[in-house]
C-alpha positions in Angstrom: -13.7 7.1 -27.0 -10.3 6.7 -28.8 -10.0 4.4 -31.7 -6.9 2.0 -31.3 -4.8 2.0 -34.4 -2.9 -1.3 -34.9 -0.3 -0.2 -37.4 3.1 0.9 -35.9 1.6 1.6 -32.5 3.7 0.5 -29.5 2.1 -1.4 -26.7 1.3 1.0 -23.7 3.6 0.7 -20.8 1.3 2.1 -18.0 2.1 0.4 -14.8 -0.2 -1.1 -12.1 -3.6 -2.7 -11.3 -4.1 -1.8 -7.7 -2.8 1.1 -5.7 -3.2 3.0 -2.5 -0.1 5.1 -2.3 3.3 5.4 -4.3 6.4 6.5 -2.4 8.3 9.4 -4.0 12.0 10.0 -3.8 13.3 11.1 -0.5 16.2 13.5 -0.2 18.6 13.4 2.8 21.4 15.8 3.0 24.6 14.4 4.8 28.2 15.5 5.1 28.0 19.3 5.8 24.2 19.1 6.1 21.9 17.0 8.2 21.2 13.2 8.3 24.1 10.9 8.1 27.3 12.0 10.1 30.5 12.5 8.2 32.5 10.3 10.4 32.7 6.6 9.3 30.5 4.3 11.2 33.3 1.8 11.3 35.7 4.6 12.9 36.2 3.6 16.7 38.1 6.7 17.7 35.1 8.3 19.3 34.6 5.4 21.6 38.2 5.5 22.9 38.0 9.3 23.7 37.8 10.3 27.3 34.5 11.1 28.6 33.7 14.8 29.9 34.0 13.4 33.5 37.6 12.3 32.8 40.5 14.7 32.8 43.5 13.5 30.8 46.8 13.7 32.5 48.9 16.9 32.0 51.5 16.6 29.4 54.8 18.3 29.6 55.8 17.4 26.1 55.8 19.8 23.3 53.1 19.1 20.8 54.3 17.3 17.6 53.6 19.7 14.6 53.6 16.6 12.3 50.9 14.8 14.3 48.8 17.9 14.2 49.2 18.1 10.4 48.3 14.5 9.9 45.1 14.8 12.1 44.0 17.8 10.1 44.5 15.8 6.9 42.1 13.1 8.0 39.2 15.5 8.3 37.6 16.2 4.9 36.2 19.7 4.4 32.5 19.9 4.7 30.6 18.5 1.7 27.0 18.3 1.0 25.8 14.8 -0.1 22.3 14.4 -1.3 20.6 11.0 -1.4 17.3 10.4 -3.1 15.6 7.0 -2.5 12.4 5.7 -4.5 10.2 4.6 -3.0 10.6 6.8 0.1 11.4 5.3 3.5 8.5 3.6 5.3 6.3 4.3 2.0 3.2 2.1 2.1 0.9 0.6 -0.6 3.7 1.3 -3.2 2.6 0.4 -6.7 4.8 -2.8 -7.6 5.4 -1.2 -11.1 7.4 1.6 -9.5 11.1 1.5 -10.5 13.1 1.3 -7.4 16.2 3.5 -7.4 18.8 5.3 -5.3 20.4 8.5 -6.6 23.2 10.6 -4.9 24.8 14.0 -5.6 28.2 14.9 -4.4 29.2 11.4 -3.7 29.1 7.8 -5.4 27.3 4.6 -4.4 29.6 1.8 -3.5 27.1 -1.0 -2.9 23.3 -1.3 -3.1 21.0 -4.1 -2.2 17.2 -4.2 -2.4 15.6 -7.5 -0.9 12.4 -8.6 0.7 12.8 -7.8 4.3 11.5 -11.4 5.3 14.3 -12.9 3.1 14.4 -13.9 -0.5 16.2 -13.1 -3.8 17.3 -9.6 -4.1 16.1 -7.3 -6.7 18.4 -7.2 -9.6 19.8 -3.6 -10.6 22.7 -1.8 -11.9 24.9 1.3 -10.9 25.4 3.8 -13.5 28.8 4.4 -14.9 29.2 7.5 -13.0 28.4 5.8 -9.7 25.5 8.1 -8.9 22.5 6.1 -9.7 21.3 2.5 -8.9 18.2 1.5 -10.9 16.3 -1.8 -10.3 15.7 -3.9 -13.5 13.4 -6.3 -11.9 9.7 -5.8 -11.0 8.6 -5.6 -7.4 6.0 -8.2 -6.0 2.7 -7.4 -4.6 2.1 -7.5 -0.7 6.0 -7.4 0.2 8.1 -5.3 2.5 11.4 -4.6 1.1 14.6 -3.3 2.7 17.1 -0.9 0.8 20.7 -1.2 2.0 23.3 1.1 0.4 26.7 2.6 1.0 27.7 6.1 0.0 31.2 7.3 -0.6 31.7 11.0 -0.2 34.3 13.0 -1.9 36.9 12.1 0.8 36.2 8.5 0.3 34.5 8.1 3.6 31.7 5.5 3.6 28.2 6.0 5.1 25.8 3.1 5.4 22.0 3.7 5.3 18.9 1.5 5.1 15.2 2.2 4.3 12.1 0.2 3.9 8.8 0.3 1.9 5.9 -2.1 1.3 3.9 -2.8 -1.9 0.2 -2.9 -2.3 -1.7 -5.7 -0.6 -3.9 -8.3 -2.4 -6.9 -6.4 -1.6 -5.6 -3.8 -4.0 -4.7 -6.2 -6.9 -7.0 -6.4 -10.0 -7.3 -9.2 -12.4 -8.4 -9.2 -16.0 -9.5 -11.9 -18.5 -10.3 -12.0 -22.2 -12.9 -13.9 -24.3 -12.1 -15.7 -26.5 -9.3 -17.5 -24.8 -5.7 -17.4 -25.9 -5.1 -19.7 -28.8 -8.6 -19.8 -29.9 -10.0 -20.0 -33.6 -13.3 -18.2 -33.9 -15.7 -16.8 -36.5 -15.3 -13.4 -38.1 -17.9 -11.9 -36.0 -16.4 -12.5 -32.6 -15.7 -9.2 -30.5 -13.0 -9.3 -28.0 -14.3 -9.0 -24.5 -12.3 -8.0 -21.5 -13.5 -8.6 -17.9 -12.0 -7.0 -14.8 -12.2 -8.2 -11.2 -12.6 -4.6 -10.0 -14.5 -1.6 -11.4 -12.4 0.5 -13.8 -12.9 4.2 -13.3 -9.7 5.1 -15.1 -10.8 3.9 -18.5 -8.2 5.8 -20.6 -5.3 4.1 -18.7 -6.7 0.7 -19.3 -7.5 1.3 -23.0 -3.9 2.7 -23.4 -2.6 -0.4 -21.8 -4.3 -2.8 -24.2 -3.1 -2.9 -27.8 -4.7 -4.9 -30.4 -3.2 -5.6 -33.8 -4.3 -8.1 -36.7 -2.7 -9.3 -39.7 -5.5 -7.8 -41.7 -4.4 -4.4 -40.4 -8.0 -3.5 -39.2 -8.2 -0.7 -36.6 -10.8 -1.0 -33.9 -12.2 0.6 -30.8 -13.4 -0.1 -27.3 -16.9 0.0 -26.1 -17.8 -0.2 -22.3 -20.8 -2.3 -21.4 -20.1 -1.6 -17.6 -17.3 -0.6 -15.2 -16.0 -4.3 -15.3 -16.6 -5.1 -18.8 -15.5 -3.6 -22.2 -15.5 -4.9 -25.8 -13.3 -4.4 -28.8 -14.0 -4.8 -32.4 -13.1 -3.2 -35.8 -15.7 -1.3 -37.9 -16.6 -4.4 -39.9 -16.2 -8.1 -39.3 -12.8 -9.4 -38.9 -11.0 -10.5 -42.0 -11.3 -14.3 -42.5 -8.1 -16.3 -41.8 -6.5 -13.5 -39.9 -4.5 -13.4 -36.6 -5.4 -11.0 -33.9 -2.8 -10.3 -31.3 -3.6 -8.6 -27.9 -0.9 -7.1 -25.7 -2.4 -6.4 -22.3 0.3 -4.6 -20.4 -1.9 -4.0 -17.3 0.7 -4.6 -14.6 0.9 -1.7 -12.5 -1.9 0.3 -14.3 -4.2 2.2 -11.9 -7.8 1.1 -12.6 -9.0 3.7 -10.0 -10.2 3.5 -6.6 -6.8 2.2 -5.5 -7.0 -0.9 -7.7 -3.8 -1.9 -9.5 -3.4 -4.4 -12.3 -1.3 -7.4 -11.6 -0.2 -8.9 -14.8 0.9 -8.4 -18.4 -0.1 -10.9 -21.0 0.1 -11.4 -24.8 -2.7 -13.4 -26.3 -3.6 -14.4 -30.0 -6.8 -15.4 -31.5 -7.4 -16.6 -35.1 -10.4 -16.4 -37.4 -11.4 -19.1 -39.8 -13.3 -18.7 -43.1 -16.5 -16.6 -43.3 -19.7 -18.2 -42.2 -23.0 -16.4 -42.5 -26.6 -17.6 -41.9 -29.2 -15.1 -43.3 -32.7 -16.0 -41.7 -35.6 -14.1 -43.5 -38.9 -13.9 -41.7 -40.7 -13.1 -44.8 -39.6 -16.4 -46.4 -39.3 -18.5 -43.4 -35.9 -19.7 -44.6 -32.3 -19.8 -43.6 -29.7 -19.4 -46.4 -26.2 -20.3 -45.4 -23.1 -18.6 -47.0 -19.7 -20.0 -46.7 -16.9 -17.5 -47.9 -19.8 -15.6 -49.6 -21.2 -18.4 -51.6 -24.7 -19.9 -50.9 -24.1 -23.4 -49.5 -27.5 -24.5 -48.2 -31.1 -23.4 -47.7 -33.4 -24.7 -44.9 -37.0 -23.9 -43.9 -37.4 -22.4 -40.3 -39.8 -21.2 -37.8 -39.3 -18.1 -35.8 -40.8 -16.4 -32.8 -44.6 -15.5 -32.6 -46.0 -12.1 -32.3 -46.0 -12.3 -28.5 -42.5 -13.7 -28.5 -40.9 -12.3 -31.7 -37.3 -13.0 -32.8 -35.1 -9.9 -32.8 -33.7 -8.9 -36.1 -30.1 -7.8 -36.9 -26.8 -9.5 -36.2 -26.1 -12.1 -33.8 -23.1 -14.1 -33.0 -23.1 -17.8 -32.0 -21.9 -17.9 -28.3 -21.8 -21.6 -27.6 -23.6 -24.9 -28.6 -24.8 -28.2 -27.1 -25.6 -31.4 -28.8 -28.5 -31.8 -26.4 -29.8 -29.4 -23.7 -32.8 -28.7 -21.6 -34.9 -25.8 -22.0 -37.3 -24.6 -19.1 -40.0 -21.8 -19.4 -38.7 -20.4 -16.0 -35.5 -19.4 -17.8 -37.3 -16.9 -19.8 -39.6 -15.7 -17.0 -42.5 -17.9 -17.5 -44.4 -19.7 -14.5 -46.8 -22.5 -14.4 -50.4 -21.3 -15.5 -49.0 -18.8 -18.0 -50.5 -19.4 -21.5 -47.0 -19.5 -23.0 -45.7 -22.0 -20.3 -44.2 -25.2 -21.5 -42.7 -28.1 -19.4 -39.1 -28.7 -19.3 -38.0 -29.9 -22.8 -35.0 -31.6 -24.1 -33.8 -30.1 -27.6 -31.1 -31.3 -29.9 -28.3 -29.4 -31.7 -28.9 -26.2 -29.8 -26.6 -23.1 -30.6 -27.0 -20.1 -28.4 -27.4 -16.7 -29.8 -28.4 -14.6 -26.8 -28.2 -14.5 -23.1 -32.0 -14.1 -23.2 -32.5 -17.5 -24.5 -32.5 -17.3 -28.3 -31.1 -20.5 -30.0 -30.9 -22.2 -33.2 -32.0 -25.6 -32.5 -34.1 -28.7 -33.8 -37.9 -27.9 -33.6 -39.9 -30.2 -31.5 -41.8 -32.8 -33.3 -45.0 -30.9 -32.9 -43.4 -27.9 -34.6 -42.0 -29.5 -37.6 -45.1 -28.9 -39.7 -44.6 -25.1 -39.1 -41.1 -25.0 -40.8 -41.2 -22.6 -43.8 -44.9 -21.7 -43.2 -45.5 -19.9 -39.8 -44.0 -19.1 -36.5 -44.4 -21.1 -33.2 -41.3 -20.4 -31.1 -40.5 -18.3 -28.1 -38.0 -16.3 -30.2 -35.7 -19.2 -31.2 -34.9 -20.4 -34.8 -36.4 -23.9 -35.2 -35.1 -26.2 -37.9 -35.6 -29.7 -39.2 -33.3 -32.4 -37.5 -31.1 -32.3 -40.7 -30.9 -28.4 -40.7 -30.2 -28.2 -37.0 -27.3 -30.7 -37.2 -25.9 -29.1 -40.2 -25.9 -25.7 -38.4 -24.4 -27.3 -35.3 -21.5 -29.0 -37.2 -20.9 -25.9 -39.5 -21.2 -23.0 -37.1 -19.4 -22.3 -33.8 -18.4 -19.4 -31.6 -17.9 -16.1 -33.4 -20.0 -17.1 -36.6 -22.7 -14.7 -37.7 -26.5 -15.1 -38.0 -28.4 -12.2 -39.4 -32.3 -12.2 -39.0 -34.4 -10.1 -41.3 -38.0 -8.8 -41.3 -39.3 -9.5 -37.9 -39.9 -5.8 -37.2 -38.5 -6.3 -33.6 -35.1 -5.5 -32.6 -32.3 -5.1 -33.0 -30.7 -7.3 -30.3 -29.1 -5.3 -27.6 -25.3 -5.1 -27.4 -25.2 -6.7 -24.0 -27.7 -9.4 -24.9 -25.0 -11.8 -26.2 -22.9 -10.2 -28.9 -25.1 -7.6 -30.4 -22.1 -5.5 -31.0 -22.7 -5.4 -34.7 -26.0 -3.7 -34.3 -24.3 -0.6 -32.8 -23.5 1.9 -35.7 -19.7 2.6 -35.9 -20.2 6.2 -35.2 -21.9 5.4 -31.9 -19.4 2.8 -31.1 -16.3 5.2 -31.2 -18.2 8.2 -29.8 -19.4 6.4 -26.7 -19.7 8.9 -23.9 
């Protein structure tokens, strides 16, 4: 797993998100070789010549030596002209990141047009100063047949017209990507960047190279793959407070593997606010809240029982609800189970894990347990005042650290347990 350095690193320009085949340049030899005839297609002399079945009338006139010389002068000496076209004629499932081009040797290009076969705006491009190369400056579109039309002038100034077609990859081969947090978000310093892909990624190196992350704090970071469709990115330690993180995801044309091609480039920014850390200690049944490193408030709490212990280590607030409904079924309990409870409405609930761990206002019957003993199913129960304070102060990306439960740490995939993975393991993922 390579570590992405932020400083001075240019964004990768790997092309594509879905692919089946990419046309290569075709070479056709014309003039003295094979392919396009040396005679101009606009020359009607051949159509006016007598057919083999017709015998011209005999002539008694002496041949005119000047006419013979003129006829010879209009016939250029044989000359080899090589034409290369990218993508090749009739190429199919072309990566739209392919740079379309026409190249000639022994001739010059007089005119080139590349446009959708069904009609539409031609692709912009330029002919080189020496007239031997036309290169597209616009990107191609997905699922489109294109027609190349170009005119070649040989050394004698004779023009040959040629066309070719190719088709780019179909929508079935397009791959999308998304990032959390969303572009323009402001989050806590513990928020990893999560990228999700619509198609499995087997070409991880290409995708990582196409995503460049920089921050005003100058912190380098690294990727960690949770699955073929999900990867996280974080620095070694929490993001610096009040910093800006910029993500350049140049995934258009990048080959994800299995014929899947990225379909877009995006630049996104995320900001961090000040440092907010809640340290929950099972030994004292308290939560100490630190803002910018200074203790702000202390609250009594109740944690998970021995049968349903709270995991220890770092967690990150994922989302929160002013009120929400808890059900025992959501954590795998059924009616009749000793730990089963009926559907319950709770106030000021902040999610810490996919598995159902929250910081929330403890139910009235559990208020007497605060600061004394544990009664929850793994959540952090607080007083009404404490839960409301936490709800109003902490948001997505802010950090909760749980100590002394002897159970854990939380898995990286169960919410954002990323900070429980040692850095050496993070950067050396197989």
